[in-house]
C-alpha positions as CSV (number, residue, x, y, z in Angstrom):
1,M,94.1,-34.4,-60.5
2,K,93.0,-32.6,-63.6
3,K,90.3,-30.1,-63.5
4,S,89.0,-31.8,-66.2
5,N,89.0,-35.1,-64.5
6,R,88.1,-34.0,-61.3
7,V,84.5,-32.3,-62.8
8,A,83.7,-35.7,-64.6
9,W,84.1,-37.4,-60.9
10,L,81.8,-35.0,-59.0
11,G,79.4,-35.0,-62.1
12,A,79.3,-38.4,-62.1
13,I,79.3,-38.9,-57.8
14,A,76.1,-36.4,-57.9
15,L,74.2,-38.6,-61.5
16,A,74.4,-41.5,-58.8
17,V,73.4,-39.5,-55.7
18,I,69.9,-38.7,-58.1
19,I,69.7,-41.9,-59.6
20,I,69.8,-43.6,-55.5
21,L,67.6,-40.8,-54.5
22,S,64.9,-41.9,-57.4
23,F,65.1,-45.9,-56.5
24,F,64.1,-44.8,-53.2
25,A,62.3,-41.8,-53.4
26,A,59.8,-42.0,-56.2
27,P,56.5,-43.4,-55.3
28,N,55.7,-46.8,-55.7
29,T,53.8,-47.4,-59.3
30,K,53.5,-51.5,-58.2
31,I,50.5,-50.5,-56.0
32,Y,48.6,-49.6,-58.6
33,S,48.8,-52.6,-60.7
34,G,45.2,-53.8,-60.7
35,S,43.3,-51.3,-60.1
36,T,40.5,-49.5,-61.8
37,Y,42.2,-46.4,-62.6
38,S,44.6,-47.7,-64.3
39,R,44.9,-48.2,-67.7
40,S,48.6,-50.1,-67.9
41,P,48.5,-53.1,-69.1
42,D,48.1,-55.3,-65.5
43,G,45.4,-52.4,-64.9
44,Y,42.0,-52.8,-64.8
45,G,40.3,-49.9,-66.3
46,A,39.2,-51.4,-69.5
47,W,37.1,-53.8,-67.4
48,Y,35.8,-51.8,-65.4
49,A,34.3,-49.4,-68.8
50,Y,33.1,-53.2,-70.0
51,M,30.9,-54.2,-66.7
52,Q,29.7,-50.3,-67.0
53,Q,28.7,-50.6,-70.7
54,Q,27.0,-54.3,-70.0
55,G,24.8,-52.2,-67.9
56,I,25.4,-53.5,-64.5
57,T,26.5,-51.5,-61.4
58,I,29.3,-51.7,-60.5
59,Q,31.2,-49.4,-57.7
60,R,35.0,-48.4,-56.7
61,W,35.7,-49.2,-53.0
62,Q,38.4,-46.2,-50.9
63,K,37.7,-47.4,-47.4
64,P,39.0,-49.9,-45.0
65,L,36.5,-52.5,-45.0
66,E,35.5,-52.3,-41.5
67,D,33.9,-49.1,-42.6
68,F,31.3,-51.2,-44.6
69,Q,28.0,-50.1,-43.7
70,P,25.6,-53.4,-43.8
71,E,23.8,-53.0,-46.8
72,K,19.7,-54.6,-47.2
73,T,21.0,-57.4,-50.1
74,P,24.0,-59.2,-50.3
75,V,27.3,-57.6,-51.3
76,T,30.0,-59.0,-53.9
77,L,33.7,-57.1,-53.4
78,L,36.3,-57.9,-55.5
79,R,40.0,-57.3,-55.0
80,V,42.6,-57.3,-57.1
81,M,46.0,-57.4,-55.2
82,S,49.3,-55.8,-56.8
83,S,51.4,-58.7,-55.4
84,L,50.4,-62.0,-54.6
85,R,49.0,-62.8,-50.8
86,E,48.9,-65.6,-49.1
87,E,45.1,-67.5,-49.5
88,N,44.3,-67.2,-46.3
89,L,41.7,-64.6,-45.5
90,L,42.2,-62.1,-42.7
91,F,39.8,-60.9,-40.1
92,D,38.2,-57.9,-41.7
93,E,37.4,-60.5,-44.6
94,Q,36.5,-63.5,-42.5
95,E,33.6,-60.6,-41.0
96,W,32.4,-59.8,-44.4
97,L,31.7,-63.6,-44.8
98,A,30.2,-63.9,-42.3
99,K,27.4,-61.1,-42.5
100,G,26.5,-63.1,-46.0
101,N,28.6,-61.2,-48.6
102,N,30.8,-63.2,-51.1
103,L,34.9,-62.1,-51.8
104,V,36.7,-62.5,-55.0
105,I,40.5,-62.5,-54.2
106,L,42.7,-62.5,-57.6
107,G,46.4,-63.1,-56.5
108,V,46.9,-65.2,-54.4
109,K,49.8,-67.7,-53.8
110,A,49.8,-71.5,-55.1
111,P,53.2,-73.7,-55.9
112,V,54.3,-73.3,-59.5
113,T,53.6,-76.7,-61.2
114,Q,55.1,-77.8,-64.4
115,A,52.2,-76.4,-66.8
116,N,52.4,-74.2,-69.7
117,F,53.1,-70.3,-68.2
118,N,51.2,-69.3,-71.5
119,S,47.5,-71.8,-71.1
120,Q,44.1,-71.6,-72.9
121,Q,41.6,-72.1,-70.0
122,K,38.2,-73.5,-70.8
123,S,34.9,-72.1,-70.1
124,A,31.2,-71.6,-70.5
125,F,32.2,-67.9,-72.6
126,G,35.3,-69.4,-74.7
127,N,39.0,-69.8,-74.1
128,V,40.4,-67.6,-71.2
129,K,44.0,-66.6,-71.6
130,I,46.2,-67.2,-68.7
131,A,49.8,-66.4,-67.9
132,T,51.0,-68.2,-64.9
133,K,52.7,-71.6,-64.0
134,R,50.9,-71.5,-60.9
135,R,48.1,-73.7,-59.8
136,N,46.6,-75.2,-56.8
137,I,47.3,-78.6,-56.6
138,K,44.8,-79.5,-52.8
139,V,41.0,-77.9,-54.3
140,E,38.4,-80.8,-54.7
141,K,37.1,-80.7,-58.2
142,N,34.3,-79.9,-57.7
143,S,35.7,-77.0,-56.0
144,I,37.7,-75.6,-59.7
145,S,36.0,-72.9,-61.9
146,L,39.3,-73.1,-64.1
147,G,41.8,-75.2,-64.2
148,D,43.4,-78.2,-66.0
149,R,45.2,-81.3,-65.1
150,F,47.6,-79.2,-63.1
151,G,45.4,-78.0,-60.6
152,A,43.1,-75.0,-60.3
153,V,43.6,-71.6,-61.5
154,V,39.9,-70.1,-60.4
155,W,38.0,-71.9,-57.5
156,E,36.0,-71.0,-54.2
157,E,35.3,-71.9,-51.2
158,K,31.7,-72.0,-49.3
159,S,31.5,-69.8,-45.2
160,D,28.3,-70.4,-43.5
161,K,26.4,-67.7,-45.5
162,G,29.0,-66.1,-48.2
163,K,31.1,-67.7,-50.4
164,V,35.2,-66.5,-51.2
165,I,36.5,-67.2,-55.1
166,F,40.4,-67.2,-55.6
167,S,42.1,-66.8,-58.7
168,T,45.9,-67.6,-58.7
169,T,46.5,-65.0,-61.0
170,P,45.9,-61.7,-60.7
171,Y,45.7,-60.5,-64.2
172,L,42.8,-62.7,-65.1
173,A,40.6,-59.5,-66.7
174,A,44.1,-57.1,-66.7
175,N,43.7,-54.7,-69.9
176,A,46.1,-56.4,-71.7
177,Y,43.4,-58.6,-72.5
178,Q,40.9,-56.4,-73.7
179,D,41.1,-57.9,-77.5
180,N,40.5,-61.6,-75.7
181,L,36.8,-60.8,-74.6
182,S,36.2,-64.1,-72.5
183,N,38.8,-63.0,-69.6
184,F,36.2,-59.9,-69.4
185,Q,33.0,-62.3,-69.4
186,Y,34.5,-64.5,-67.1
187,L,35.0,-62.4,-64.6
188,A,32.2,-60.9,-65.1
189,S,30.2,-63.8,-64.4
190,L,32.1,-64.9,-61.5
191,V,31.5,-61.6,-59.8
192,N,27.9,-60.6,-61.0
193,Q,25.7,-63.7,-59.2
194,K,22.5,-63.7,-57.3
195,N,22.4,-59.7,-58.2
196,N,24.6,-58.6,-55.2
197,K,25.6,-55.6,-55.2
198,L,29.2,-54.7,-56.5
199,F,32.1,-53.1,-55.3
200,V,35.8,-53.1,-56.8
201,D,38.2,-52.5,-53.9
202,E,40.6,-49.3,-54.8
203,Y,41.7,-49.0,-51.4
204,I,44.3,-51.7,-51.1
205,H,45.4,-50.0,-54.4
206,G,46.1,-46.7,-51.9
207,Y,42.6,-44.9,-53.3
208,K,41.5,-43.2,-50.4
209,D,37.6,-41.1,-49.3
210,A,38.6,-37.8,-48.9
211,D,37.1,-38.2,-44.5
212,I,39.7,-40.8,-45.0
213,K,42.5,-38.9,-45.9
214,E,41.6,-36.6,-43.0
215,S,41.2,-38.8,-40.7
216,E,44.4,-40.8,-41.6
217,G,46.4,-37.2,-41.6
218,E,47.4,-37.0,-45.4
219,G,45.0,-33.8,-46.1
220,S,48.4,-31.4,-45.1
221,L,50.0,-30.2,-48.1
222,W,53.7,-31.1,-47.1
223,R,51.9,-35.0,-47.4
224,Y,50.5,-34.6,-50.3
225,F,54.3,-32.9,-51.9
226,A,55.8,-35.9,-50.2
227,K,53.7,-39.0,-51.8
228,T,54.4,-37.0,-55.3
229,P,57.1,-37.0,-58.1
230,L,57.7,-33.3,-57.7
231,F,59.3,-33.9,-53.7
232,P,62.1,-36.2,-54.6
233,A,62.9,-34.1,-57.6
234,L,62.8,-31.1,-54.8
235,V,65.2,-33.1,-52.7
236,Q,67.7,-34.8,-56.1
237,V,68.4,-30.9,-56.6
238,G,68.5,-30.0,-53.3
239,V,71.2,-32.8,-52.8
240,L,72.8,-31.7,-56.4
241,L,73.4,-28.0,-55.2
242,L,75.9,-29.3,-52.0
243,V,77.7,-31.8,-54.2
244,L,78.7,-28.5,-56.0
245,I,79.3,-26.3,-53.2
246,W,81.5,-29.7,-51.4
247,A,83.1,-29.3,-54.3
248,K,84.0,-25.7,-54.6
249,N,84.6,-25.4,-51.3
250,Q,83.7,-22.0,-50.8
251,R,80.2,-20.0,-50.7
252,F,80.3,-19.5,-54.4
253,G,83.0,-16.4,-54.3
254,K,86.4,-16.4,-55.9
255,P,88.6,-19.0,-54.9
256,I,91.5,-17.6,-52.7
257,A,95.1,-18.4,-53.0
258,L,96.4,-19.6,-50.0
259,E,99.7,-18.4,-49.5
260,T,103.0,-20.4,-48.8
261,P,104.6,-20.3,-45.4
262,V,108.6,-18.6,-45.6
263,I,110.3,-21.9,-44.4
264,D,113.7,-20.8,-41.7
265,N,116.2,-23.1,-43.5
266,S,118.1,-22.3,-40.0
267,Q,115.4,-22.8,-37.6
268,A,114.6,-26.4,-39.4
269,Y,118.1,-26.9,-39.6
270,I,118.9,-26.7,-36.2
271,Q,115.4,-28.2,-35.0
272,A,116.9,-31.9,-36.8
273,L,119.9,-31.5,-35.7
274,A,118.9,-31.4,-32.2
275,G,116.4,-34.6,-32.8
276,V,119.2,-36.7,-34.2
277,L,121.2,-35.3,-31.1
278,E,118.5,-36.4,-28.9
279,K,118.0,-40.0,-30.1
280,A,121.9,-39.7,-30.2
281,E,121.7,-38.9,-26.3
282,S,124.9,-36.8,-27.3
283,S,124.1,-34.0,-24.4
284,D,128.0,-33.9,-23.8
285,F,128.4,-32.3,-27.9
286,V,125.3,-30.1,-26.8
287,V,126.9,-28.9,-23.8
288,E,130.4,-28.4,-25.8
289,M,129.1,-26.8,-28.0
290,V,126.4,-24.7,-26.8
291,G,128.8,-23.4,-23.4
292,K,132.0,-22.1,-26.3
293,E,128.8,-20.5,-27.9
294,E,127.7,-19.3,-24.5
295,Q,131.1,-17.8,-23.3
296,I,131.7,-15.8,-26.2
297,Q,128.9,-14.2,-26.1
298,L,129.3,-13.1,-22.7
299,Q,133.3,-12.0,-23.1
300,K,132.0,-9.9,-26.2
301,S,129.3,-8.3,-23.4
302,L,132.4,-8.0,-21.0
303,G,134.9,-6.2,-23.8
304,L,136.7,-9.4,-24.1
305,G,137.2,-10.2,-27.9
306,T,135.6,-13.7,-29.0
307,T,139.2,-15.3,-28.0
308,L,137.8,-18.5,-25.6
309,L,139.9,-17.2,-21.8
310,E,140.4,-18.8,-19.1
311,R,138.2,-19.8,-16.5
312,Q,140.6,-17.9,-14.1
313,A,140.9,-15.1,-16.0
314,L,136.8,-14.6,-16.8
315,L,135.9,-15.3,-13.5
316,Q,138.2,-12.3,-12.3
317,V,137.1,-9.9,-15.0
318,W,133.8,-10.8,-14.2
319,Q,133.3,-10.2,-10.6
320,E,135.3,-6.2,-11.7
321,K,133.0,-5.9,-14.3
322,T,129.7,-6.0,-12.8
323,G,130.2,-6.3,-9.1
324,Q,128.4,-9.5,-8.5
325,S,130.2,-13.0,-6.5
326,P,131.3,-15.5,-9.7
327,A,130.5,-18.0,-7.7
328,E,127.6,-19.0,-10.4
329,L,129.7,-18.5,-13.3
330,D,132.1,-21.1,-12.1
331,V,129.7,-23.9,-11.7
332,I,128.3,-23.0,-15.4
333,L,132.1,-23.3,-16.7
334,K,132.9,-26.0,-15.3
335,L,129.9,-27.3,-15.8
336,S,130.8,-26.8,-19.8
337,N,133.9,-27.9,-19.6
338,R,132.6,-31.7,-18.8
339,K,133.5,-34.5,-20.7
340,Q,130.4,-36.6,-19.9
341,R,127.2,-36.4,-20.6
342,I,125.0,-35.4,-18.5
343,S,120.3,-36.1,-18.1
344,E,118.5,-34.1,-19.8
345,R,117.0,-32.4,-16.4
346,E,120.6,-31.3,-15.7
347,L,120.9,-30.1,-18.9
348,L,117.8,-27.8,-18.9
349,S,118.5,-26.7,-15.6
350,W,122.5,-25.6,-16.8
351,L,120.6,-23.5,-20.0
352,A,118.5,-22.0,-17.3
353,K,121.3,-20.7,-15.5
354,W,123.0,-19.3,-18.9
355,R,119.8,-16.9,-19.2
356,T,119.7,-16.0,-15.6
357,L,123.1,-15.0,-15.2
358,K,122.5,-12.9,-18.9
359,E,119.7,-11.3,-17.2
360,V,122.2,-10.1,-14.3
361,K,124.9,-8.2,-17.2
362,K,121.9,-6.6,-18.3
């Protein structure tokens, strides 16, 4: 692979890793949808400021609902959901209503109808802009606060002591509608009833008081970095660095050239020939060729030249020169002159005897 192509591929891999990490490790911004701290179109910062300008006492609640201490007067809690939830109330919500408090939940699931996605719903404050096709078609007419012929957009259900108001859209008075004052006025009328104390739940959007963070183990610096964009950035830099190290396959040093191994052609030829002979089971050919070469080497050591001698003549000279019995040599020479195949075990034994014989000569 050319160097330019290799760099391009490595760059593409690093970019893909960074994108994937950004997708999984980036902070979840969806949770802030509907928060009064948010200035995005789906936030409620403008409506919260409107309520304060109207002189209505409204507070942000940043603790679990079960931590709410009973008040002398009833309390209305507004919950703007980040994503649609079921209409069924949670256990802490049921307890909340049982204490005589009210609950307003914006963003509950309802069937999609044939209604237009964008519609104008009539109210006492003028037309309220609605952007959803979802309607609750099972609500009784006298319980509908906002709706049309397709069903209810906003409706209420009463309990023994309190009541709960539902909305199929979480964007009833979002920042996107701040130019449509009717939306802000309508939501204000829903939550500001009977002089109840009014709270907006920010705990469901991830905002927590200091004591809650401490009790939930979120006070450490490591946890802070893990929830900020700085942490995924550091992870991305680390991955990119690992990719670069892997690409170079070295510790930032100069490349070391590999030595080209010297090929022994003779050895390679012998090994190749041996493999062919082994597959062909030509042990007789091996015995004949090796036997002649070994005999020539033996004759040279005895000063007899390179012309192959008769077996008896060689045995006699061997005995005279070495003083050893020629019996072992006779066995080896007889096997060398055999014109038939031998087993691998016999071949190895025969080669070992030649080796032993040469050691005796030395």
